[in-house]
VEXLUMDREN-744842 format. One record per residue (C-alpha): residue in one letter; x, y, z. Coordinates in steps of 0.05 Angstrom, whole numbers, plus 32768, in hexadecimal, padded with zeros to 4 digits. Layout:
+---------+------+------+------+
| residuo |   c1 |   c2 |   c3 |
+---------+------+------+------+
|       a |    X |    Y |    Z |
...
+---------+------+------+------+
% end
This chain:
+---------+------+------+------+
| residuo |   c1 |   c2 |   c3 |
+---------+------+------+------+
|       m | 7499 | 758C | 7CD1 |
|       n | 745D | 7585 | 7CFF |
|       s | 747C | 75B7 | 7D2F |
|       t | 7485 | 75E9 | 7CF7 |
|       i | 743C | 75E2 | 7CE2 |
|       k | 7426 | 75EC | 7D2A |
|       l | 7452 | 762A | 7D2F |
|       i | 7433 | 7647 | 7CEF |
|       r | 73ED | 7637 | 7D08 |
|       k | 73FD | 765A | 7D4A |
|       f | 7415 | 7698 | 7D25 |
|       c | 73D6 | 7699 | 7CFA |
|       s | 73AA | 768F | 7D37 |
|       i | 73CD | 76C8 | 7D5B |
|       l | 73C4 | 76F4 | 7D1D |
|       i | 7379 | 76E6 | 7D17 |
|       i | 736D | 76EF | 7D61 |
|       s | 7395 | 7730 | 7D61 |
|       i | 736D | 774B | 7D26 |
|       v | 732A | 773A | 7D46 |
|       l | 733E | 7756 | 7D8A |
|       g | 735B | 7793 | 7D69 |
|       i | 7319 | 77A1 | 7D44 |
|       l | 72F0 | 7796 | 7D83 |
|       l | 731D | 77C2 | 7DAD |
|       n | 731B | 77F9 | 7D78 |
|       l | 72CF | 77F6 | 7D76 |
|       i | 72CB | 77F9 | 7DC2 |
|       f | 72FC | 7833 | 7DC3 |
|       l | 72D5 | 7858 | 7D8D |
|       a | 7294 | 784C | 7DB2 |
|       a | 72B2 | 7866 | 7DF3 |
|       i | 72CC | 78A5 | 7DD1 |
|       t | 728C | 78B4 | 7DAC |
|       w | 725D | 78A1 | 7DE5 |
|       n | 725A | 78E7 | 7E00 |
|       q | 725C | 7908 | 7DBB |
|       g | 7211 | 7901 | 7DB0 |
|       r | 71DE | 7937 | 7DAB |
|       d | 71DE | 7946 | 7DF5 |
|       s | 7227 | 7959 | 7DF5 |
|       s | 722C | 797B | 7DB1 |
|       g | 720D | 79BE | 7DC3 |
|       w | 71C7 | 79B1 | 7DAB |
|       q | 71AC | 799F | 7DEF |
|       q | 71CD | 79DD | 7E0D |
|       a | 71AB | 7A08 | 7DD9 |
|       e | 7167 | 79EB | 7DEA |
|       e | 7175 | 79F5 | 7E35 |
|       v | 7189 | 7A3E | 7E2B |
|       a | 714C | 7A4A | 7DFE |
|       a | 711F | 7A2D | 7E34 |
|       a | 7141 | 7A58 | 7E69 |
|       l | 7131 | 7A99 | 7E43 |
|       s | 70F2 | 7ABD | 7E58 |
|       l | 70D1 | 7AFE | 7E46 |
|       s | 70D0 | 7B32 | 7E7E |
|       e | 709A | 7B67 | 7E8C |
|       d | 70C1 | 7B9D | 7E68 |
|       g | 70C3 | 7B73 | 7E28 |
|       s | 710C | 7B5C | 7E2D |
|       y | 7126 | 7B15 | 7E32 |
|       v | 7145 | 7AFD | 7E73 |
|       l | 7171 | 7ABD | 7E7C |
|       s | 7166 | 7A95 | 7EBB |
|       e | 719D | 7A7E | 7EE9 |
|       e | 7199 | 7A38 | 7ECC |
|       g | 71A4 | 7A53 | 7E86 |
|       e | 71DF | 7A7C | 7E9E |
|       k | 71FE | 7A3D | 7EBC |
|       v | 71F5 | 7A19 | 7E7A |
|       l | 721A | 7A51 | 7E55 |
|       e | 7250 | 7A53 | 7E89 |
|       q | 725C | 7A08 | 7E89 |
|       a | 725D | 7A06 | 7E3C |
|       g | 7288 | 7A45 | 7E36 |
|       a | 7256 | 7A5D | 7E02 |
|       w | 7232 | 7A9D | 7DF0 |
|       g | 71EB | 7AA4 | 7DD7 |
|       i | 71C0 | 7AD2 | 7DAC |
|       l | 7175 | 7AD3 | 7D9E |
|       v | 7163 | 7AE8 | 7D57 |
|       e | 711E | 7B04 | 7D4B |
|       n | 70F6 | 7ADF | 7D17 |
|       n | 70D9 | 7B1A | 7CF1 |
|       t | 7113 | 7B4B | 7CF0 |
|       g | 7152 | 7B20 | 7CF8 |
|       n | 7169 | 7B4E | 7D30 |
|       v | 718B | 7B34 | 7D6F |
|       i | 7159 | 7B42 | 7DA6 |
|       w | 7181 | 7B20 | 7DDE |
|       s | 71CA | 7B0E | 7DE7 |
|       s | 71F4 | 7AF2 | 7E1F |
|       p | 7223 | 7B22 | 7E44 |
|       d | 7263 | 7B03 | 7E27 |
|       l | 724F | 7B0A | 7DDE |
|       p | 728D | 7B16 | 7DB2 |
|       q | 7290 | 7B59 | 7D90 |
|       e | 7296 | 7B3B | 7D4A |
|       i | 7253 | 7B18 | 7D4F |
|       p | 721F | 7B3C | 7D23 |
|       r | 71E0 | 7B59 | 7D43 |
|       h | 71B5 | 7B50 | 7D05 |
|       y | 71AD | 7B14 | 7CD5 |
|       t | 718E | 7B0B | 7C92 |
|       l | 716C | 7ACA | 7C7E |
|       g | 71AB | 7AB3 | 7C5A |
|       e | 71D6 | 7AC2 | 7C96 |
|       i | 71A6 | 7A9D | 7CC3 |
|       s | 71A7 | 7A5F | 7C95 |
|       w | 71F3 | 7A61 | 7C96 |
|       a | 71F6 | 7A68 | 7CE2 |
|       v | 71C4 | 7A30 | 7CEB |
|       r | 71F0 | 7A03 | 7CC0 |
|       g | 7230 | 7A0F | 7CE4 |
|       y | 7254 | 7A4F | 7CF9 |
|       i | 724E | 7A99 | 7D0A |
|       q | 7291 | 7ABC | 7D02 |
|       d | 72B5 | 7A79 | 7D09 |
|       y | 7291 | 7A69 | 7D4A |
|       p | 726E | 7A25 | 7D45 |
|       t | 7224 | 7A2E | 7D55 |
|       t | 71E8 | 7A06 | 7D69 |
|       v | 71A0 | 7A1F | 7D66 |
|       a | 715E | 7A15 | 7D8A |
|       p | 7119 | 7A35 | 7D80 |
|       q | 7101 | 7A67 | 7DB4 |
|       g | 70B9 | 7A73 | 7DA3 |
|       e | 70B9 | 7A92 | 7D5D |
|       n | 7100 | 7AA9 | 7D65 |
|       l | 7142 | 7A83 | 7D5D |
|       l | 7177 | 7A7B | 7D93 |
|       f | 71C0 | 7A74 | 7D7D |
|       l | 71F4 | 7A57 | 7DAC |
|       g | 723C | 7A64 | 7D99 |
|       f | 7276 | 7A3C | 7DB4 |
|       p | 72C1 | 7A48 | 7DB5 |
|       k | 72E1 | 7A40 | 7D70 |
|       d | 7309 | 7A03 | 7D85 |
|       r | 72CE | 79DE | 7DA5 |
|       y | 72AB | 79BB | 7D6A |
|       f | 72B9 | 79AA | 7D22 |
|       k | 7279 | 79AD | 7CF8 |
|       l | 7270 | 798F | 7CB3 |
|       m | 724E | 79C3 | 7C87 |
|       w | 7238 | 7999 | 7C4C |
|       p | 722E | 7951 | 7C63 |
|       t | 7205 | 792B | 7C2F |
|       f | 71FF | 78DF | 7C2B |
|       d | 71DE | 78B3 | 7BF8 |
|       y | 71A5 | 7889 | 7C15 |
|       d | 71C0 | 7849 | 7BF5 |
|       l | 7202 | 7856 | 7C17 |
|       i | 71E0 | 785A | 7C5B |
|       r | 71B5 | 781D | 7C4D |
|       n | 71F2 | 77F3 | 7C39 |
|       i | 7220 | 780D | 7C6F |
|       g | 7221 | 77C8 | 7C92 |
|       y | 723A | 77A5 | 7C53 |
|       m | 726D | 77DB | 7C48 |
|       i | 7288 | 77D2 | 7C8E |
|       l | 728F | 7787 | 7C82 |
|       e | 72B2 | 7793 | 7C40 |
|       f | 72DF | 77C5 | 7C62 |
|       l | 72F1 | 7792 | 7C99 |
|       a | 72FC | 775B | 7C66 |
|       f | 7329 | 7786 | 7C3C |
|       n | 7352 | 779A | 7C79 |
|       l | 7355 | 7752 | 7C90 |
|       v | 7370 | 773B | 7C4D |
|       f | 73A1 | 7775 | 7C4B |
|       i | 73BB | 7765 | 7C91 |
|       v | 73C2 | 771B | 7C81 |
|       i | 73E9 | 772B | 7C42 |
|       v | 7416 | 775B | 7C68 |
|       y | 7420 | 7728 | 7CA0 |
|       a | 742F | 76F0 | 7C6E |
|       v | 7463 | 771A | 7C4A |
|       a | 7482 | 7733 | 7C8B |
|       t | 7487 | 76EF | 7CAB |
|       s | 7498 | 76C4 | 7C6F |
|       g | 74E2 | 76CE | 7C7E |
|       i | 74D8 | 76BB | 7CC7 |
|       i | 74B2 | 767B | 7CB4 |
|       r | 74E8 | 7668 | 7C82 |
|       s | 751C | 7672 | 7CB9 |
|       v | 74F5 | 764F | 7CEF |
|       k | 74E5 | 7610 | 7CC7 |
|       p | 752E | 75F6 | 7CC2 |
|       i | 7538 | 760A | 7D0B |
|       v | 74FE | 75DE | 7D21 |
|       q | 7514 | 75A5 | 7CF5 |
|       g | 755B | 75AB | 7D11 |
|       i | 7542 | 75A8 | 7D59 |
|       e | 7517 | 756B | 7D49 |
|       a | 7554 | 7549 | 7D29 |
|       l | 757E | 7558 | 7D67 |
|       g | 7549 | 7535 | 7D91 |
|       e | 7552 | 74F8 | 7D64 |
|       q | 759E | 74FC | 7D6B |
|       k | 75A9 | 750B | 7D21 |
|       e | 75DE | 7537 | 7D04 |
|       v | 75C4 | 757D | 7CF6 |
|       y | 75DB | 75B7 | 7CCB |
|       i | 75B0 | 75F4 | 7CC1 |
|       p | 75C5 | 762B | 7C90 |
|       e | 75DB | 7666 | 7CBA |
|       k | 75B4 | 769D | 7C97 |
|       g | 7574 | 76C4 | 7C9E |
|       l | 7553 | 76DF | 7CDD |
|       m | 7565 | 76A1 | 7D06 |
|       s | 75AE | 769D | 7CF2 |
|       q | 75C8 | 76A2 | 7D39 |
|       l | 7599 | 766B | 7D52 |
|       a | 75AC | 7640 | 7D16 |
|       a | 75F5 | 7649 | 7D27 |
|       s | 75E8 | 7634 | 7D70 |
|       i | 75C2 | 75F6 | 7D5A |
|       n | 75FB | 75E4 | 7D2B |
|       q | 762D | 75EB | 7D64 |
|       v | 7602 | 75BF | 7D91 |
|       s | 75FD | 758B | 7D59 |
|       e | 7649 | 758B | 7D50 |
|       k | 7654 | 7583 | 7D9B |
|       l | 7622 | 7549 | 7D9E |
|       k | 7644 | 7529 | 7D63 |
|       t | 7688 | 752E | 7D86 |
|       q | 766C | 7514 | 7DC8 |
|       n | 7649 | 74DA | 7DA6 |
|       y | 7689 | 74C8 | 7D82 |
|       a | 76B0 | 74CA | 7DC3 |
|       l | 767A | 74A2 | 7DE7 |
|       r | 7679 | 746C | 7DB0 |
|       k | 76C5 | 746A | 7DB2 |
|       k | 76C4 | 7462 | 7DFE |
|       e | 768E | 742C | 7DFB |
|       t | 76B5 | 7406 | 7DC6 |
|       a | 76F4 | 740A | 7DF0 |
|       r | 76CE | 73F2 | 7E2D |
|       a | 76AF | 73B8 | 7E08 |
|       n | 76F2 | 73A4 | 7DEA |
|       w | 7713 | 73A9 | 7E2F |
|       i | 76DE | 737D | 7E4F |
|       a | 76E3 | 734B | 7E16 |
|       g | 772F | 734B | 7E1B |
|       v | 7732 | 7343 | 7E66 |
|       s | 76FE | 730C | 7E63 |
|       h | 7727 | 72E7 | 7E30 |
|       d | 776A | 72F1 | 7E52 |
|       i | 7752 | 72DC | 7E96 |
|       r | 7731 | 729B | 7E81 |
|       t | 7772 | 7274 | 7E77 |
|       p | 7794 | 7283 | 7EBA |
|       l | 7751 | 727B | 7EDD |
|       s | 7746 | 7237 | 7EBE |
|       m | 778C | 7222 | 7ED6 |
|       v | 777C | 723A | 7F1D |
|       m | 773A | 7213 | 7F1C |
|       g | 775C | 71D5 | 7F00 |
|       h | 7794 | 71D5 | 7F35 |
|       a | 7762 | 71E5 | 7F6D |
|       s | 7736 | 71AB | 7F57 |
|       t | 7773 | 717C | 7F56 |
|       l | 7787 | 7191 | 7F9C |
|       e | 7740 | 718B | 7FB5 |
|       e | 773C | 7143 | 7F9C |
|       d | 7782 | 7130 | 7FB5 |
|       s | 7776 | 7100 | 7FF0 |
|       g | 77BF | 7107 | 8006 |
|       l | 77B3 | 714F | 801C |
|       p | 7799 | 7162 | 8060 |
|       e | 774E | 716F | 8063 |
|       k | 7756 | 71BA | 8071 |
|       a | 7783 | 71C2 | 8034 |
|       r | 7750 | 719D | 8009 |
|       q | 7719 | 71CA | 8024 |
|       k | 7742 | 7208 | 8013 |
|       a | 774E | 71ED | 7FCD |
|       g | 7702 | 71E3 | 7FC7 |
|       i | 76F7 | 722B | 7FDB |
|       i | 7729 | 7242 | 7FA7 |
|       r | 7705 | 7219 | 7F72 |
|       q | 76C0 | 7234 | 7F86 |
|       q | 76D7 | 727C | 7F87 |
|       s | 76FB | 7273 | 7F45 |
|       m | 76BB | 7258 | 7F28 |
|       r | 7697 | 7294 | 7F43 |
|       m | 76CB | 72C2 | 7F22 |
|       k | 76C2 | 729D | 7EE1 |
|       n | 7677 | 72A6 | 7EE4 |
|       l | 767F | 72F0 | 7EF4 |
|       i | 76AD | 72F8 | 7EB8 |
|       n | 767C | 72D4 | 7E8B |
|       d | 7644 | 7301 | 7EA6 |
|       l | 766C | 733F | 7E9A |
|       n | 767D | 732A | 7E53 |
|       l | 7634 | 7318 | 7E45 |
|       a | 761B | 735A | 7E62 |
|       s | 764C | 7380 | 7E36 |
|       k | 7635 | 735B | 7DF8 |
|       l | 75EC | 7366 | 7E07 |
|       e | 75F8 | 73AF | 7E16 |
|       y | 761B | 73BB | 7DD3 |
|       n | 75EE | 738C | 7DAB |
|       v | 7627 | 735D | 7D9D |
|       q | 7606 | 731F | 7DBB |
|       p | 75D9 | 7301 | 7D86 |
|       v | 7592 | 72EF | 7D9C |
|       k | 7580 | 72AC | 7D7A |
|       r | 7535 | 72B1 | 7D79 |
|       q | 750A | 7272 | 7D74 |
|       r | 74C8 | 7259 | 7D90 |
|       t | 74D5 | 724A | 7DDA |
|       d | 74A7 | 722F | 7E0F |
|       l | 74B3 | 7256 | 7E4F |
|       v | 7493 | 7221 | 7E7B |
|       a | 74C1 | 71EA | 7E62 |
|       l | 74FD | 7218 | 7E64 |
|       a | 74F0 | 722D | 7EAD |
|       r | 74E4 | 71E4 | 7EC2 |
|       t | 7526 | 71CF | 7EA2 |
|       v | 754D | 7206 | 7EC7 |
|       a | 752B | 71F3 | 7F09 |
|       v | 753E | 71AA | 7F01 |
|       d | 7586 | 71BC | 7EF1 |
|       f | 758C | 71E4 | 7F32 |
|       l | 756A | 71AE | 7F5B |
|       n | 759D | 717B | 7F42 |
|       l | 75D6 | 71AA | 7F57 |
|       d | 75BC | 71BA | 7F9C |
|       n | 75D8 | 717D | 7FC1 |
|       a | 75D2 | 719D | 8006 |
|       v | 7588 | 71AD | 7FF9 |
|       d | 7593 | 71F4 | 8013 |
|       y | 756C | 7213 | 7FDB |
|       p | 752E | 71E9 | 7FCC |
|       i | 7509 | 71FE | 7F8D |
|       v | 74BD | 71FE | 7F8B |
|       w | 749A | 71F9 | 7F48 |
|       n | 7460 | 7229 | 7F54 |
|       t | 7442 | 7228 | 7F0E |
|       a | 73FB | 7210 | 7F07 |
|       e | 73F4 | 71C8 | 7EEF |
|       d | 73C4 | 71DB | 7EB7 |
|       t | 73F3 | 7210 | 7E9B |
|       g | 73FD | 7202 | 7E51 |
|       p | 7438 | 7213 | 7E26 |
|       m | 744E | 725C | 7E29 |
|       i | 746F | 7268 | 7DE6 |
|       v | 749C | 72A4 | 7DDB |
|       y | 74CA | 72B6 | 7DA1 |
|       g | 750E | 72BA | 7DC3 |
|       d | 7553 | 729E | 7DD0 |
|       p | 754C | 7262 | 7DFE |
|       d | 7595 | 7265 | 7E14 |
|       l | 758F | 72AE | 7E2A |
|       l | 754D | 72A2 | 7E4C |
|       k | 756B | 7267 | 7E72 |
|       r | 75A4 | 7294 | 7E86 |
|       a | 7573 | 72C7 | 7EA1 |
|       m | 754E | 7292 | 7ECB |
|       s | 7590 | 7275 | 7EE4 |
|       n | 75A8 | 72BA | 7EF8 |
|       l | 7569 | 72C6 | 7F21 |
|       i | 7570 | 7284 | 7F46 |
|       t | 75BA | 728F | 7F52 |
|       n | 75AB | 72D6 | 7F6A |
|       a | 757B | 72B9 | 7F9E |
|       q | 75AF | 7287 | 7FB5 |
|       v | 75E8 | 72BB | 7FBA |
|       h | 75BF | 72EC | 7FE3 |
|       n | 75A5 | 72B7 | 8012 |
|       p | 75E3 | 7291 | 802B |
|       k | 75BB | 726F | 8062 |
|       g | 758B | 7251 | 802F |
|       c | 7545 | 7260 | 8017 |
|       t | 750C | 7243 | 7FEF |
|       i | 7508 | 725A | 7FA7 |
|       e | 74C6 | 725A | 7F81 |
|       i | 74C1 | 725A | 7F36 |
|       e | 7480 | 726C | 7F12 |
|       a | 746C | 7275 | 7ECA |
|       k | 742A | 7296 | 7EBA |
|       e | 7406 | 72C5 | 7E8A |
|       e | 7401 | 730C | 7EA3 |
|       a | 73E9 | 734E | 7E83 |
|       e | 73EB | 7335 | 7E3B |
|       m | 7432 | 731A | 7E47 |
|       y | 7453 | 72DC | 7E62 |
|       a | 7475 | 72E1 | 7EA6 |
|       l | 74AE | 72B9 | 7EC4 |
|       i | 74B1 | 72C5 | 7F0F |
|       v | 74E9 | 72B2 | 7F3E |
|       s | 74DF | 72C1 | 7F88 |
|       d | 74FB | 72AA | 7FCB |
|       d | 74EC | 72AD | 8015 |
|       g | 7532 | 72C5 | 8028 |
|       v | 754B | 7304 | 8048 |
|       g | 752E | 7330 | 8011 |
|       v | 753B | 737B | 800B |
|       t | 751B | 73B9 | 802A |
|       e | 74F7 | 73EC | 8001 |
|       d | 7532 | 741C | 8007 |
|       e | 7560 | 73E5 | 7FED |
|       l | 7531 | 73D1 | 7FB5 |
|       r | 752A | 7418 | 7F99 |
|       p | 7573 | 7420 | 7F84 |
|       i | 7575 | 73D8 | 7F68 |
|       r | 753B | 73EA | 7F3A |
|       s | 755C | 742A | 7F21 |
|       a | 75A6 | 7419 | 7F28 |
|       p | 75CF | 7429 | 7EE9 |
|       h | 75F3 | 73EE | 7ECB |
|       y | 763D | 73E1 | 7EC5 |
|       m | 7642 | 73F3 | 7E7C |
|       v | 7631 | 743D | 7E87 |
|       c | 765E | 746F | 7EAA |
|       d | 763E | 7499 | 7EDF |
|       s | 7650 | 74C0 | 7F1E |
|       s | 7647 | 7484 | 7F4C |
|       t | 7673 | 744F | 7F2B |
|       g | 7698 | 7444 | 7F6D |
|       e | 765A | 7432 | 7F94 |
|       q | 7646 | 73EA | 7FA5 |
|       r | 7612 | 73D0 | 7F74 |
|       h | 75E8 | 7393 | 7F6A |
|       g | 760A | 735B | 7F44 |
|       l | 7609 | 7350 | 7EFA |
|       g | 75D4 | 731A | 7EFF |
|       l | 7598 | 7349 | 7F00 |
|       l | 75B7 | 7376 | 7ECB |
|       i | 75BD | 733B | 7E9B |
|       v | 7576 | 7326 | 7EAA |
|       r | 755D | 736C | 7E99 |
|       q | 7587 | 736E | 7E5A |
|       i | 756E | 732B | 7E42 |
|       a | 7526 | 733F | 7E4F |
|       q | 7530 | 7380 | 7E29 |
|       a | 7551 | 735B | 7DEF |
|       h | 7510 | 7333 | 7DEA |
|       g | 74E4 | 7371 | 7DEE |
|       g | 74D0 | 7362 | 7E36 |
|       k | 74DF | 7380 | 7E7A |
|       v | 74F2 | 736D | 7EC1 |
|       v | 74CB | 737E | 7F00 |
|       l | 74EF | 737C | 7F44 |
|       d | 74C4 | 7377 | 7F83 |
|       h | 74BC | 735A | 7FC8 |
|       s | 74A7 | 7311 | 7FCC |
|       p | 7465 | 7302 | 7FEE |
|       r | 748D | 72D3 | 801C |
|       g | 74BC | 730B | 8032 |
|       g | 74F6 | 7300 | 8002 |
|       f | 7507 | 731A | 7FBD |
|       l | 74DF | 7314 | 7F7D |
|       v | 74F3 | 731E | 7F34 |
|       k | 74C1 | 731A | 7EFB |
|       i | 74D5 | 7315 | 7EB1 |
|       l | 749D | 732C | 7E82 |
|       l | 74A4 | 7315 | 7E3A |
|       l | 7479 | 731F | 7DFC |
|       k | 7450 | 72E6 | 7DE2 |
|       d | 7465 | 72C2 | 7DA3 |
|       g | 744F | 72E7 | 7D64 |
|       e | 744A | 732C | 7D85 |
|       e | 7478 | 7362 | 7D6C |
|       i | 74AF | 737C | 7D99 |
+---------+------+------+------+
% end
């Protein structure tokens, strides 16, 4: 709806600007046309110049100077000089038409002064006591014979112009509104349909009016999106069911393999090498079991099947518990864990699922151990950072280069099909950590450790803040 209002405002703005510019351009154009139509170019100045160029010779006749002849030639005009007392023509230019009278009464002079002599437009100028008439070609000027204007009309001409402009403006707005009302009615559902498509809603726009073709195209797009979304949901459901089914079906034979391997590993009657191989089978089977559990958990988190049991949880106590559990398991002391949290750090309460948060911390520690087979020191820190609580797990192991870190940050996860599904990717551990953080309204930051290894930071909202 907001887009429709903006569109209507834009149309109205364009209309108003067009009207103002149109009026200004018309005034400028009118001024340019009439600029040279003043007194100097209407024949009156030429009449004065010819009258000034006439002089009385010694024999009593009038003679026109060369400047006067040039004026007549340039104007294409003829001239006569009418004597004041008699009304006779006492001088005329050489190209005087034959139909032009040589004598004028007072009435004929008043008529000629007003406008025309034999349909030739005329201008006049005094020459002493006599009167000079300058005649121009019949198609040169159009002269109003009886122009009379009321003084009140002239005095109020400014207000009349404003009234005229206001009337025209209202008229244009009415015409525009009537002409575009159909367009606006057609555009409004189109805009609403496009906005609904952006929100992945089903759209149907009546295919009528000026925008019927566009409405039909949007309906087709909506139908295609509906079909694609249905196929995608069906594919996602099938994938989730397949993962759940495989996870369930593989647990029983895997448990049997682990049980027999453990029995063989503890059998003192077997040679040492055989017992070692049985131990390797047990360890790798345990790793497979953990991977299956990770895959199943990642699928549940992706499709919002895994419930998040929220409760008040102290991140400091939770992280310390996970660290102690791993210290107890690390019999070879290859992966010492350093508690790097400040001693005066108080409780850091979040509203979350403690089991999932423990799983995230465990995955980070396990990830450090897996990618550093020769051992490393793992640091765990809990602190307040940027209005959030941060759990940080870092190591001083082999780490990753910037080129290796970039794809890990942006790598698509296993639940989404893409063009690079056959490429080697990072394990499910980091994916699950990211999913758990997102399920709690938080985020994960991957970076280089200050000690040269790898660093993962989980940022979570404080207790009481909305997700």
